[in-house]
C-alpha positions as CSV (number, residue, x, y, z in Angstrom):
1,M,4.8,7.4,16.2
2,I,7.8,6.1,14.2
3,D,10.2,4.2,16.4
4,T,13.9,3.9,15.6
5,K,13.7,0.1,15.8
6,A,11.3,0.2,12.9
7,L,13.5,2.2,10.6
8,R,14.4,0.6,7.3
9,T,15.6,3.8,5.5
10,R,17.7,4.3,2.5
11,K,21.5,4.3,2.8
12,G,22.8,7.4,4.4
13,S,19.7,8.5,6.3
14,G,20.9,7.5,9.7
15,V,23.4,4.8,10.9
16,Y,24.3,5.6,14.5
17,Q,21.7,5.8,17.2
18,T,21.8,9.6,17.4
19,G,21.3,9.8,13.7
20,R,18.5,7.3,13.8
21,D,16.8,9.3,16.6
22,R,17.0,12.4,14.5
23,V,15.7,10.6,11.4
24,A,12.8,9.2,13.4
25,Q,12.0,12.7,14.7
26,I,12.2,14.1,11.1
27,M,9.9,11.4,9.7
28,N,7.4,11.8,12.5
29,V,7.2,15.6,11.9
30,A,7.1,15.0,8.1
31,L,4.2,12.5,8.5
32,E,2.4,14.9,10.8
33,I,2.7,17.7,8.1
34,L,1.5,15.4,5.4
35,I,-1.6,14.3,7.4
36,D,-2.6,17.8,8.6
37,K,-1.4,20.1,5.8
38,G,-0.6,18.0,2.7
39,Y,2.5,17.6,0.5
40,D,2.7,21.3,-0.5
41,A,3.4,22.2,3.1
42,L,6.1,19.5,3.4
43,T,9.4,21.5,3.0
44,L,12.8,20.8,4.7
45,R,12.6,24.3,6.2
46,E,9.1,23.6,7.7
47,V,10.4,20.3,9.1
48,A,13.4,22.1,10.6
49,R,11.1,24.7,12.2
50,R,8.9,22.1,13.8
51,C,12.0,20.1,15.0
52,K,13.4,23.3,16.4
53,V,16.7,22.9,14.6
54,Q,18.7,24.6,11.8
55,I,17.8,23.4,8.3
56,G,21.3,22.0,8.0
57,A,20.4,19.4,10.6
58,I,17.7,18.2,8.2
59,S,19.5,18.5,4.9
60,H,22.4,16.5,6.4
61,Y,20.0,13.5,6.1
62,Y,17.7,14.6,3.3
63,K,18.8,16.6,0.3
64,S,15.2,17.0,-1.0
65,R,11.6,16.5,0.2
66,S,11.4,13.6,-2.4
67,D,14.1,11.7,-0.4
68,L,12.1,12.4,2.8
69,L,8.8,11.4,1.3
70,R,10.3,8.1,0.1
71,D,11.5,7.2,3.6
72,V,8.2,8.2,5.2
73,L,6.2,6.1,2.7
74,N,8.5,3.2,3.3
75,I,7.9,3.3,7.0
76,V,4.2,3.8,6.6
77,V,3.9,0.8,4.2
78,A,6.0,-1.6,6.3
79,P,3.3,-2.6,8.8
80,Y,1.0,-3.5,5.9
81,A,3.6,-5.9,4.6
82,E,3.7,-7.6,8.0
83,K,-0.1,-7.8,8.2
84,F,-0.4,-9.2,4.6
85,R,2.2,-11.9,5.4
86,E,0.5,-12.8,8.6
87,I,-2.9,-13.3,6.9
88,L,-1.4,-15.0,3.8
89,H,0.2,-17.7,5.9
90,A,-2.5,-18.1,8.6
91,K,-2.9,-21.8,9.0
92,D,-6.4,-21.7,10.5
93,L,-8.0,-19.9,7.4
94,D,-8.7,-21.1,3.9
95,A,-8.1,-18.8,0.9
96,E,-11.6,-17.3,0.9
97,Q,-11.4,-16.5,4.6
98,K,-8.0,-14.9,4.1
99,I,-9.5,-12.6,1.5
100,G,-12.2,-11.7,4.0
101,R,-9.6,-11.1,6.7
102,L,-7.7,-8.8,4.3
103,I,-10.8,-6.8,3.5
104,E,-11.7,-6.5,7.1
105,S,-8.1,-5.5,8.1
106,L,-8.0,-2.8,5.4
107,L,-11.4,-1.4,6.4
108,E,-10.4,-1.3,10.0
109,D,-7.2,0.5,9.1
110,M,-9.3,3.0,7.3
111,Q,-10.6,4.1,10.7
112,R,-7.3,5.7,11.5
113,K,-6.8,9.5,10.8
114,Q,-3.5,8.8,9.2
115,T,-4.9,6.4,6.6
116,T,-8.0,8.5,5.7
117,R,-6.0,11.7,5.4
118,L,-2.7,10.5,3.9
119,F,-3.7,8.1,1.1
120,P,-6.4,10.2,-0.6
121,H,-4.0,13.1,-0.6
122,L,-1.4,11.0,-2.3
123,W,-3.9,9.8,-4.9
124,Q,-4.7,13.5,-5.7
125,L,-1.1,14.5,-5.8
126,A,-0.2,11.6,-8.1
127,N,-2.2,13.3,-10.9
128,H,0.4,16.1,-11.0
129,D,3.6,14.9,-9.5
130,P,5.6,12.2,-11.4
131,F,7.5,11.1,-8.3
132,V,4.4,10.6,-6.2
133,S,2.7,8.8,-9.1
134,K,5.5,6.2,-9.1
135,A,5.4,6.1,-5.3
136,V,1.6,5.4,-5.3
137,D,2.1,2.7,-8.0
138,S,4.7,1.0,-5.8
139,I,2.6,1.1,-2.6
140,Y,-0.2,-1.0,-4.1
141,I,1.9,-3.6,-5.8
142,L,2.4,-5.5,-2.5
143,E,-1.3,-5.5,-1.9
144,R,-2.1,-6.6,-5.4
145,L,0.4,-9.5,-5.1
146,T,-1.3,-10.7,-1.9
147,F,-4.8,-10.6,-3.3
148,S,-3.6,-12.2,-6.6
149,R,-2.1,-15.2,-4.7
150,L,-5.3,-15.8,-2.9
151,I,-7.4,-15.4,-6.0
152,A,-5.3,-18.1,-7.7
153,Q,-6.2,-20.5,-4.8
154,V,-9.9,-19.7,-4.9
155,N,-10.3,-19.6,-8.7
156,P,-7.4,-21.3,-10.4
157,S,-9.1,-21.3,-13.8
158,L,-8.4,-17.6,-14.2
159,S,-5.3,-16.5,-16.3
160,R,-2.6,-14.4,-14.6
161,E,-3.9,-11.3,-16.5
162,E,-7.4,-11.9,-15.2
163,R,-6.2,-12.6,-11.7
164,E,-4.0,-9.6,-11.5
165,T,-6.7,-7.3,-12.9
166,L,-9.3,-8.7,-10.6
167,A,-6.9,-8.0,-7.7
168,V,-6.7,-4.4,-8.8
169,Y,-10.5,-4.3,-8.8
170,L,-10.6,-5.5,-5.2
171,I,-8.1,-2.9,-4.1
172,A,-10.0,-0.1,-5.9
173,A,-13.3,-1.2,-4.3
174,I,-11.8,-1.2,-0.8
175,A,-9.7,2.0,-1.2
176,G,-12.7,3.8,-2.7
177,S,-14.6,3.1,0.4
178,T,-12.5,5.7,2.3
179,I,-14.7,8.6,1.2
180,F,-17.7,7.0,2.9
181,V,-16.5,4.8,5.8
182,G,-13.1,6.3,6.6
183,F,-12.1,8.2,9.7
184,E,-14.9,10.6,10.7
185,K,-16.7,10.0,7.4
186,P,-20.5,10.1,7.4
187,W,-21.1,6.3,6.9
188,S,-18.4,5.2,9.3
189,S,-21.1,4.2,11.9
190,Q,-22.4,1.7,9.3
191,L,-19.0,0.0,9.0
192,P,-20.2,-3.4,10.3
193,L,-22.9,-3.7,7.7
194,Y,-20.8,-2.2,5.0
195,R,-17.9,-4.6,5.8
196,A,-20.3,-7.5,5.5
197,I,-21.7,-6.3,2.1
198,L,-18.2,-5.7,0.7
199,C,-16.8,-9.1,1.9
200,K,-19.8,-10.9,0.5
201,S,-19.7,-9.2,-2.9
202,L,-16.0,-9.3,-3.5
203,I,-15.4,-12.9,-2.3
204,E,-18.4,-14.1,-4.3
205,T,-17.0,-12.3,-7.4
206,V,-13.6,-14.0,-6.9
207,R,-15.2,-17.4,-6.4
208,T,-17.8,-17.4,-9.2
209,T,-16.3,-15.3,-12.0
210,S,-14.9,-16.9,-15.2
211,S,-13.1,-16.0,-18.4
212,E,-16.3,-16.7,-20.3
213,Q,-18.1,-14.1,-18.2
214,F,-15.4,-11.5,-18.9
215,E,-15.8,-12.2,-22.6
216,H,-19.6,-12.0,-22.4
217,Y,-19.2,-8.4,-21.1
218,G,-16.9,-7.4,-23.9
219,W,-13.4,-8.3,-22.9
220,Q,-11.2,-9.6,-25.7
221,R,-7.7,-11.0,-25.1
222,T,-5.2,-8.9,-27.1
223,S,-2.1,-10.9,-26.3
224,S,-1.0,-14.4,-25.4
225,P,-0.7,-15.1,-21.6
226,S,3.1,-15.3,-21.9
227,E,3.3,-11.9,-23.5
228,W,1.1,-10.0,-21.0
229,R,2.9,-7.6,-18.6
230,E,1.5,-5.8,-15.6
231,P,0.8,-2.1,-16.3
232,T,3.2,0.0,-14.2
233,L,4.7,3.5,-14.1
234,L,8.0,1.9,-13.0
235,S,10.9,1.1,-15.3
236,P,11.4,-2.6,-15.9
237,E,14.4,-2.6,-13.5
238,E,12.5,-0.7,-10.8
239,Y,9.5,-3.0,-11.2
240,R,11.7,-6.2,-11.0
241,E,13.4,-5.0,-7.9
242,L,10.1,-4.1,-6.2
243,I,8.6,-7.4,-7.1
244,E,11.6,-9.2,-5.6
245,S,11.4,-7.1,-2.5
246,A,7.6,-7.8,-2.2
247,E,8.1,-11.5,-2.6
248,I,10.6,-11.5,0.3
249,S,8.1,-9.5,2.4
250,L,5.3,-12.0,1.8
251,R,7.5,-15.1,2.4
252,S,6.4,-17.1,5.4
253,E,8.7,-16.8,8.5
254,E,9.2,-20.6,8.4
255,A,10.6,-20.4,4.9
256,E,13.4,-18.1,6.1
257,F,15.1,-20.7,8.2
């Protein structure tokens, strides 16, 4: 359930409490539709019907379902940013343990209906909808930055290109597990063993891999380290703004004072 206190919506989508209450209701209904019916079923008219209001009460805040989806995804992603920051700055864990905690946290989150239903649907939709493609790209940048920071601590010999790409591999290995150990999936009962196997294999890969090994398996550097840029569907300006926002999200609370 989306609470009005958690709202960090775009400008114009609810300022006063009554407006924020309405926006929270709209987003809760929109999220419910996405999880149960998919993006095709998410229309402003259907949201209005479920909210039992006229469509004008919805279009007052959202001119299109793209605007609505943007706010829903922002509110869905926000708790992940808090969790990543908490793990990243945990004083009782070393970098390897933090990677393990991140993996465990993401697998546990996968046990929720919302996670198992929503994210695979977005992946599929990203193949056909340019807006969703950029949204999905944006969602995983924060996760990639978190893993990349920890990889740099565990294995500082890797270049930024190698580190960032290895972070993408970790994310793909974890997210791809949804089909087997996600909510109500056939192997979900084996989650404890699966989690142990995944943590062991991914952390060991981070710790022991080297540039020489990548080269042995056919990778050839095509640009100098200073010239390499992270692949993204976002424009340079959009990417820069997102990275700046992500860096703020991952900053320790102590550093804010």
